[in-house]
C-alpha positions as CSV (number, residue, x, y, z in Angstrom):
1,M,-25.1,21.4,-18.1
2,L,-22.6,20.2,-15.2
3,R,-18.9,21.9,-15.7
4,L,-15.6,20.1,-15.2
5,I,-12.5,22.7,-15.0
6,L,-9.1,20.4,-16.6
7,I,-6.3,22.1,-16.5
8,N,-2.7,21.5,-14.3
9,K,-3.5,23.2,-11.3
10,P,-4.4,21.1,-8.6
11,Y,-7.4,21.3,-6.2
12,Y,-6.6,20.0,-3.0
13,L,-10.4,17.7,-2.4
14,D,-10.0,17.8,1.3
15,S,-10.1,21.6,0.9
16,M,-13.5,21.7,0.9
17,F,-14.0,20.2,4.1
18,H,-14.8,22.7,7.0
19,A,-14.9,22.1,10.5
20,E,-17.2,24.5,12.1
21,S,-16.8,24.6,15.6
22,L,-13.2,23.0,15.6
23,N,-9.5,24.9,14.7
24,A,-9.7,24.5,11.7
25,N,-6.6,23.4,12.0
26,R,-5.4,20.8,15.2
27,L,-7.1,19.2,18.0
28,Y,-6.0,19.7,21.3
29,L,-7.0,15.8,22.7
30,E,-6.0,15.7,26.7
31,K,-5.8,19.1,27.2
32,T,-7.9,22.2,29.2
33,R,-10.4,24.1,26.3
34,E,-10.3,27.6,27.4
35,A,-13.2,28.7,28.2
36,D,-14.0,31.6,26.2
37,N,-16.9,33.1,24.5
38,T,-16.6,30.7,21.0
39,F,-16.0,27.9,23.6
40,Q,-19.6,28.8,25.3
41,K,-21.3,28.6,22.2
42,D,-20.4,26.1,21.1
43,K,-20.7,23.5,25.1
44,S,-25.2,25.0,24.2
45,E,-25.7,23.6,20.7
46,Y,-23.8,20.0,22.0
47,E,-26.7,20.7,24.9
48,L,-29.0,21.0,22.3
49,L,-28.6,18.6,20.9
50,L,-27.8,15.7,24.0
51,N,-31.4,17.4,24.7
52,Q,-32.6,16.5,21.7
53,V,-31.6,12.2,21.7
54,K,-31.8,12.1,25.1
55,H,-35.3,13.2,24.2
56,L,-35.9,10.4,21.4
57,L,-34.6,7.7,23.6
58,S,-37.2,8.0,25.7
59,V,-40.4,8.3,23.5
60,R,-40.9,4.6,23.6
61,M,-40.1,3.8,26.2
62,N,-42.2,2.6,29.4
63,G,-43.1,4.8,32.5
64,S,-40.0,3.8,35.1
65,M,-37.5,4.3,32.3
66,K,-38.8,6.9,29.8
67,K,-39.0,9.3,33.6
68,L,-35.5,8.1,35.0
69,I,-34.4,9.3,31.4
70,S,-36.4,12.6,31.4
71,S,-35.1,13.0,35.2
72,A,-31.0,12.3,34.4
73,Q,-29.2,16.0,34.0
74,I,-26.5,16.9,31.2
75,R,-24.2,18.7,32.3
76,I,-20.6,19.5,29.8
77,I,-17.1,19.8,31.9
78,N,-14.1,21.7,30.5
79,K,-11.2,19.2,33.2
80,G,-9.4,18.6,29.5
81,K,-10.5,14.7,29.4
82,A,-12.1,12.9,26.6
83,D,-14.5,11.2,28.6
84,A,-18.0,10.0,29.9
85,F,-19.3,9.4,33.0
86,V,-22.0,9.0,34.8
87,S,-23.0,10.7,39.2
88,G,-26.0,10.2,40.7
89,R,-29.0,11.4,38.6
90,T,-25.9,13.8,35.8
91,I,-24.4,12.4,33.5
92,Y,-20.8,13.9,32.6
93,F,-19.9,15.0,28.8
94,D,-16.1,16.4,28.6
95,I,-16.0,18.9,26.1
96,A,-12.6,17.0,24.8
97,L,-14.6,14.5,23.8
98,L,-17.8,15.8,22.4
99,D,-14.8,17.5,19.7
100,L,-13.0,14.5,18.8
101,L,-16.6,13.0,18.5
102,L,-17.7,15.4,15.8
103,R,-14.4,15.7,14.4
104,F,-14.1,12.1,14.2
105,S,-17.7,12.0,12.3
106,K,-16.4,14.9,9.8
107,E,-13.4,12.1,9.0
108,F,-15.8,9.1,8.5
109,S,-18.6,10.9,6.2
110,V,-15.1,13.1,4.2
111,A,-14.3,8.5,4.4
112,E,-17.9,7.7,3.4
113,V,-17.7,10.6,0.7
114,K,-14.2,9.4,-1.3
115,S,-15.0,6.1,-0.2
116,D,-11.4,5.7,1.1
117,I,-10.9,2.9,3.2
118,Y,-7.8,4.0,4.3
119,H,-8.8,7.1,5.4
120,I,-10.1,6.3,9.0
121,P,-6.9,3.9,9.3
122,E,-5.1,7.1,8.8
123,F,-6.6,9.1,11.0
124,K,-6.5,6.3,14.3
125,L,-3.0,6.5,13.7
126,M,-2.9,9.9,14.5
127,Y,-4.4,9.8,17.1
128,A,-2.4,7.4,18.8
129,V,0.4,9.6,17.5
130,A,-0.8,12.1,19.0
131,L,-1.8,10.6,22.6
132,N,2.2,9.5,22.2
133,S,3.7,12.6,21.1
134,N,1.5,16.5,22.4
135,K,-1.6,15.3,22.2
136,T,-2.1,17.6,19.4
137,L,-3.8,15.8,16.6
138,E,-3.4,17.6,13.0
139,T,-5.9,17.4,10.3
140,L,-5.1,14.7,7.2
141,L,-3.1,15.9,4.8
142,K,-4.2,16.9,1.7
143,Y,-4.2,15.4,-1.6
144,E,-3.9,16.4,-5.5
145,T,-6.5,16.4,-7.7
146,L,-9.0,18.0,-11.3
147,T,-9.9,20.7,-10.2
148,Y,-14.4,20.6,-8.8
149,S,-16.1,24.0,-10.7
150,E,-17.5,26.5,-7.4
151,E,-20.7,24.0,-7.6
152,Q,-19.2,20.7,-7.7
153,Q,-16.9,22.6,-4.1
154,S,-20.0,23.5,-2.7
155,Y,-22.0,20.1,-3.9
156,L,-19.7,18.0,-1.9
157,W,-19.1,20.1,1.2
158,K,-23.3,19.7,1.9
159,N,-22.9,15.9,1.6
160,E,-20.1,15.7,4.0
161,V,-22.2,17.7,6.9
162,I,-25.0,15.7,6.4
163,G,-22.6,13.0,7.0
164,Q,-20.9,14.6,9.2
165,E,-25.0,15.0,11.2
166,V,-26.1,11.5,11.1
167,I,-22.9,9.9,12.1
168,F,-22.2,12.5,14.9
169,N,-26.0,12.2,16.2
170,Q,-25.5,7.9,16.1
171,L,-22.9,8.4,18.4
172,L,-23.7,10.7,21.0
173,G,-27.5,8.0,20.7
174,F,-25.2,4.7,21.5
175,I,-22.9,7.2,24.1
176,L,-25.5,8.3,26.4
177,A,-28.1,5.3,26.3
178,H,-24.8,3.7,27.3
179,E,-24.5,6.8,30.4
180,I,-28.4,5.7,31.0
181,S,-27.7,2.4,30.6
182,H,-25.6,2.3,33.8
183,M,-27.8,4.0,35.7
184,A,-30.8,1.9,35.3
185,L,-28.7,-1.0,35.8
186,H,-27.6,0.5,39.3
187,H,-24.4,0.3,38.7
188,E,-22.8,3.2,40.7
189,Q,-24.5,1.2,43.9
190,T,-23.7,-2.2,43.1
191,I,-19.9,-0.5,43.5
192,Q,-20.6,0.3,46.7
193,Q,-22.1,-2.3,47.7
194,E,-20.0,-4.6,46.5
195,F,-16.4,-2.6,46.6
196,P,-16.9,-0.4,49.5
197,S,-13.7,0.4,49.9
198,E,-11.8,2.3,47.3
199,E,-8.1,0.3,47.2
200,S,-10.1,-2.5,46.3
201,R,-11.5,-1.3,43.5
202,T,-7.8,-0.5,41.9
203,I,-6.5,-2.8,38.5
204,Q,-5.1,-5.0,40.7
205,N,-7.8,-6.8,41.9
206,P,-9.0,-9.7,39.4
207,V,-11.5,-9.1,40.5
208,W,-12.8,-5.9,39.7
209,N,-11.4,-5.9,36.8
210,R,-13.6,-9.1,36.1
211,R,-17.2,-6.7,37.5
212,R,-15.8,-3.8,35.8
213,R,-16.4,-5.6,32.4
214,E,-19.6,-7.9,32.8
215,M,-21.5,-3.5,33.8
216,E,-19.3,-2.2,30.4
217,L,-21.1,-5.3,28.6
218,D,-24.1,-5.3,30.5
219,A,-23.8,-1.5,29.6
220,D,-23.5,-2.0,26.3
221,R,-25.9,-4.0,25.4
222,M,-28.8,-1.8,27.4
223,A,-27.5,0.8,25.4
224,A,-28.0,-1.8,21.4
225,H,-31.3,-2.7,22.4
226,M,-32.5,1.5,23.4
227,C,-30.9,2.6,20.3
228,L,-32.7,0.5,18.3
229,N,-36.0,1.3,19.8
230,S,-35.0,5.0,19.1
231,L,-34.2,5.0,15.5
232,I,-30.6,4.8,16.5
233,E,-28.0,2.6,15.0
234,P,-25.3,1.2,16.3
235,A,-23.7,-0.1,13.8
236,Q,-22.5,3.2,13.2
237,L,-19.7,3.1,16.6
238,L,-18.1,0.2,15.3
239,P,-15.2,2.6,13.5
240,W,-15.6,4.3,16.4
241,L,-14.9,2.0,19.2
242,D,-11.7,0.5,17.0
243,L,-10.8,4.6,18.3
244,T,-10.8,4.1,21.7
245,E,-9.2,0.9,21.4
246,V,-6.4,3.1,20.7
247,R,-7.3,5.2,23.8
248,R,-7.6,2.4,25.7
249,R,-4.8,0.3,25.1
250,Y,-2.5,3.4,25.6
251,Y,-3.3,4.4,28.6
252,G,-3.0,1.0,29.7
253,K,-6.5,-0.2,30.5
254,S,-6.5,-3.7,29.3
255,D,-7.9,-5.1,32.6
256,E,-10.4,-3.8,33.4
257,Y,-12.5,-2.1,30.3
258,P,-13.3,-4.7,28.2
259,T,-11.7,-4.6,24.5
260,S,-13.3,-3.5,21.1
261,S,-13.9,-7.0,20.0
262,Q,-15.2,-7.5,23.2
263,R,-18.2,-4.5,22.9
264,I,-18.4,-5.1,19.3
265,F,-19.5,-9.5,19.8
266,A,-22.5,-8.2,22.9
267,I,-23.4,-5.2,21.0
268,N,-24.5,-8.2,17.7
269,Q,-25.6,-10.0,21.0
270,V,-29.1,-7.9,20.6
271,E,-28.5,-7.2,16.8
272,E,-28.9,-10.2,16.0
273,M,-32.6,-9.9,17.5
274,I,-33.4,-7.8,14.5
275,Y,-31.5,-8.1,12.0
276,K,-28.7,-10.7,10.9
277,D,-25.9,-9.1,9.6
278,K,-23.0,-9.0,11.9
279,W,-21.1,-6.0,12.1
280,T,-16.4,-7.0,12.9
281,G,-14.2,-4.4,13.4
282,N,-10.2,-5.7,13.6
283,L,-7.6,-3.5,14.8
284,N,-4.7,-5.1,14.2
285,A,-6.5,-5.9,9.7
286,L,-5.4,-2.8,8.8
287,K,-4.6,-1.9,5.7
288,P,-2.1,-1.2,4.0
289,L,0.2,-2.8,6.7
290,P,2.2,-6.2,6.3
291,A,-0.6,-8.4,8.4
292,H,2.7,-9.4,11.2
293,M,3.3,-5.9,11.7
294,N,1.2,-4.7,15.0
295,I,-0.1,-1.0,15.5
296,F,1.2,-1.0,18.9
297,E,4.2,-2.1,18.6
298,G,6.9,-0.2,16.8
299,D,6.8,3.3,15.5
300,Y,3.5,5.0,15.9
301,Y,5.1,7.3,12.8
302,A,6.5,5.0,10.4
303,Y,3.0,3.4,10.3
304,L,1.4,6.9,9.5
305,E,4.3,7.2,6.8
306,E,3.1,3.9,5.2
307,F,-0.2,4.9,5.1
308,R,0.4,7.6,3.5
309,R,2.8,6.8,0.8
310,V,-0.6,4.2,-0.2
311,R,-2.8,6.6,-0.5
312,T,-0.7,9.2,-2.4
313,L,0.4,7.0,-4.5
314,R,-3.7,5.7,-4.9
315,Q,-4.8,10.0,-5.5
316,Q,-2.2,9.6,-8.5
317,I,-3.7,6.7,-10.2
318,V,-6.5,8.4,-9.8
319,M,-5.6,11.5,-11.9
320,Y,-3.6,9.8,-13.6
321,I,-6.6,8.0,-15.1
322,D,-8.3,10.6,-15.5
323,K,-6.0,12.7,-17.0
324,K,-6.1,9.8,-19.8
325,I,-9.8,9.4,-20.3
326,A,-10.4,13.5,-20.0
327,P,-9.7,13.3,-23.7
328,L,-12.0,11.2,-24.7
329,I,-15.2,12.6,-23.1
330,Y,-14.0,15.7,-24.5
331,E,-13.8,14.7,-28.0
332,N,-17.6,12.4,-27.2
333,Y,-16.4,9.2,-27.5
334,S,-19.5,6.8,-26.3
335,P,-19.5,6.1,-22.9
336,D,-18.5,2.0,-24.3
337,Q,-15.1,3.7,-25.3
338,V,-14.6,5.9,-22.4
339,A,-15.3,2.7,-19.7
340,T,-13.6,0.5,-21.9
341,S,-10.6,2.5,-21.5
342,F,-10.8,3.3,-17.7
343,I,-10.7,0.1,-17.0
344,K,-8.4,-0.9,-19.5
345,L,-5.9,1.9,-16.9
346,A,-7.3,1.2,-14.4
347,E,-5.9,-2.9,-15.4
348,G,-2.6,-1.7,-16.8
349,Q,-1.8,-0.4,-12.9
350,K,-2.3,-3.4,-11.5
351,D,-0.5,-5.0,-14.0
352,I,2.4,-2.9,-13.0
353,F,2.2,-3.4,-9.6
354,R,1.3,-7.0,-9.2
355,G,5.4,-7.2,-10.3
356,A,7.2,-9.2,-13.3
357,E,7.1,-13.1,-13.3
358,N,10.7,-13.3,-14.8
359,Q,13.1,-10.8,-12.8
360,K,15.7,-11.4,-14.1
361,T,14.5,-9.9,-17.6
362,I,13.5,-6.4,-15.8
363,E,17.2,-6.3,-15.1
364,E,18.8,-6.7,-18.1
365,L,16.2,-3.7,-19.1
366,Q,17.1,-1.4,-16.3
367,E,20.7,-2.1,-17.5
368,M,19.5,-1.0,-20.8
369,I,18.1,2.1,-20.4
370,S,20.6,3.6,-17.2
371,S,22.9,2.9,-19.9
372,S,21.8,5.1,-22.7
373,V,22.0,8.7,-22.7
374,E,18.9,10.0,-24.9
375,A,15.9,8.2,-24.5
376,S,16.4,8.4,-28.9
377,A,18.9,5.3,-28.1
378,Y,16.3,2.8,-27.1
379,D,15.4,0.9,-29.6
380,P,10.9,0.3,-29.2
381,R,11.4,-2.9,-30.5
382,Q,14.0,-4.5,-28.5
383,I,12.3,-3.1,-25.4
384,K,9.2,-4.7,-25.8
385,S,10.6,-8.4,-27.0
386,L,11.9,-7.8,-24.1
387,L,8.9,-7.0,-21.7
388,Q,7.1,-9.5,-23.5
389,S,9.3,-12.3,-21.7
390,A,9.0,-10.9,-18.3
391,G,6.1,-12.2,-17.8
392,I,3.6,-8.7,-17.3
393,G,-0.2,-8.8,-17.7
394,K,-1.4,-7.7,-21.0
395,N,-2.4,-3.8,-19.8
396,G,0.3,-3.2,-18.7
397,L,2.4,-4.2,-21.3
398,D,0.1,-2.2,-23.5
399,L,0.3,0.5,-21.2
400,L,4.1,0.4,-21.3
401,G,4.1,0.0,-24.4
402,D,2.2,3.8,-25.0
403,L,5.3,5.1,-22.5
404,L,7.8,4.2,-25.4
405,N,5.4,5.3,-28.8
406,N,5.7,9.1,-27.1
407,D,8.0,11.0,-28.8
408,Q,8.6,12.6,-25.0
409,T,8.8,9.2,-23.4
410,D,9.3,10.1,-19.0
411,R,12.1,7.9,-18.7
412,E,11.8,8.0,-15.0
413,L,8.6,6.8,-14.7
414,F,9.5,4.4,-16.7
415,Q,12.2,3.8,-14.8
416,Q,9.8,3.7,-11.4
417,Y,7.2,1.4,-13.5
418,L,10.2,-1.1,-14.4
419,M,11.2,-1.0,-10.3
420,Y,7.8,-2.6,-9.7
421,L,8.1,-4.0,-11.7
422,K,11.2,-6.5,-10.4
423,N,10.5,-6.0,-6.0
424,P,6.5,-5.4,-6.2
425,V,5.0,-4.2,-3.5
426,I,1.5,-5.8,-2.5
427,Q,0.6,-2.2,-0.5
428,Y,0.3,-0.7,-3.5
429,Y,-1.4,-4.0,-5.2
430,D,-4.7,-4.0,-3.3
431,A,-4.7,-0.4,-2.8
432,I,-5.7,-0.4,-6.3
433,T,-9.6,-0.8,-6.1
434,Y,-12.3,0.1,-8.2
435,D,-14.7,1.7,-5.3
436,Y,-11.9,4.3,-4.6
437,L,-11.2,5.2,-7.8
438,L,-14.9,4.9,-9.2
439,A,-15.7,7.5,-6.1
440,N,-13.1,10.1,-7.0
441,S,-12.8,10.0,-11.2
442,I,-14.4,13.0,-13.2
443,A,-16.1,10.4,-14.4
444,R,-18.4,10.4,-11.1
445,W,-19.8,13.3,-12.6
446,L,-21.2,12.4,-15.6
447,P,-23.7,9.7,-15.0
448,E,-24.3,8.0,-17.9
449,I,-20.4,7.5,-18.4
450,F,-20.3,6.2,-14.6
451,S,-23.4,4.1,-15.4
452,T,-21.5,2.4,-18.6
453,L,-18.2,1.7,-15.8
454,Q,-20.2,0.1,-13.2
455,Q,-21.6,-2.8,-15.8
456,Q,-18.5,-3.4,-17.0
457,L,-16.9,-4.2,-14.2
458,P,-17.4,-7.8,-12.8
459,E,-19.8,-8.9,-10.7
460,N,-17.6,-9.1,-7.3
461,E,-16.7,-5.1,-7.4
462,V,-19.7,-4.3,-4.9
463,R,-19.2,-1.5,-3.2
464,A,-18.1,-0.2,-6.4
465,K,-21.2,-1.3,-8.6
466,N,-23.1,0.5,-5.4
467,L,-21.4,4.3,-5.4
468,K,-24.0,6.9,-6.5
469,P,-23.1,9.1,-9.6
470,F,-22.1,12.7,-7.9
471,Q,-25.5,14.6,-8.9
472,L,-25.8,18.1,-8.1
473,D,-29.8,17.9,-7.8
474,R,-29.5,14.7,-5.7
475,L,-27.6,14.2,-2.7
476,I,-25.2,10.9,-2.2
477,R,-26.5,9.8,1.4
478,N,-31.2,10.7,1.5
479,L,-31.8,13.0,3.8
480,F,-31.6,12.6,7.5
481,P,-34.6,12.7,8.7
482,T,-35.4,16.7,11.3
483,F,-35.7,16.0,14.8
484,E,-39.5,16.5,14.7
485,Q,-39.5,13.9,11.8
486,R,-37.8,11.2,13.9
487,L,-40.1,12.0,16.9
488,Y,-43.6,11.6,14.4
489,V,-42.0,8.4,13.1
490,L,-41.1,6.9,16.8
491,K,-44.4,8.2,17.7
492,A,-46.1,6.7,15.9
493,W,-44.5,2.7,16.1
494,D,-46.2,0.1,16.4
495,G,-44.1,-1.3,18.8
496,K,-41.9,-3.7,16.5
497,Y,-39.0,-3.5,15.4
């Protein structure tokens, strides 16, 4: 029987996600990493992964391309700059890039497990802050949730590790394919022929900028072909491209290098030959920031704090709902009853953050409560009457009514709700999504209740309906095939996509 520990002592969900090859507390960007024994061990592991991916890229290629890939040398350097480049027949990866890729893969995997669409945007903002200050990328803040058993912690950690490996290999595959494409397309020779003097290779030269963008996009298209031919999915690259867009803009490479949207468009051109679905991205459309705010204008720290306020609120709502439904679970209420209660509580929160239609009535209520010395001085009937005339959704009214009916009414919480009713915060309302609530609730550990919850949701809640429950004998994502299994599939393929 699955054991859920429901106690007041908080457990931090993120604390189960370990960074094995990185410093557990921080990651240094654009700084030379000391070449100690740990570095050498990491270097050998990275070399093994890169050579395995290189071999996968070569399996289904024709003779000349296979020979080019096989003969390409890979070297890991430690110059303190997150970069990869080609010189002659050698592809150089700075270990700073590999460290950043590994950390990004970890955070992306955590975001998948939590179904948290704000996790990666917050990481991007932290990255921008790091580039803009001391280039030290701290770990994301930890958020409270109800305590898990050791088995549950181990289960989540295992799923995160599998996800990290999958994403890391996909990213390595595309970046390596991109650099090999530069070699195959003879871009180094093209530069020597078209721009023989180093003085002409500058962002002040519009011809140079245009040719460099063309070469980068050509390499992206060829790399997409190579990846799709090798069971490596370029779509995993989308959030990484947005992260590199932060770096590109920060270092002022706006003219010489293509933008993320241009690169996504180029890769889509290749994907459309095989798949009909497009994948898109827009760095300026980062929720929960208001639409008029631009991440690249103003204070990075202000944006980061905005994200953290919203994510903290979401976590508090998950804990609030879990504490309310936990007694129903242990008192053996039916799955239908638990699911109905869950949705009612979530909709009540949404009603609060949507705001009241009649804000003057809310002001009257605030004055009445602030002038009361004790909670016992409240007139519940008068307050309920005013709430009903304020234009609040039914579930929100029920939520506020429960607070009033409680002998130990939390006046501070009630007043906070009134504040949101008077001055609604659209970012908070948008943040209350069922995919996040279901993904992080204790209900996810109870398949029957979880399935009933999904059935009761509206049809348009596709992300929430596609979530899988947590089951200790079944991983969230299917086991990624081993290197040998993928080789077998590639060699047995009939040559068609």
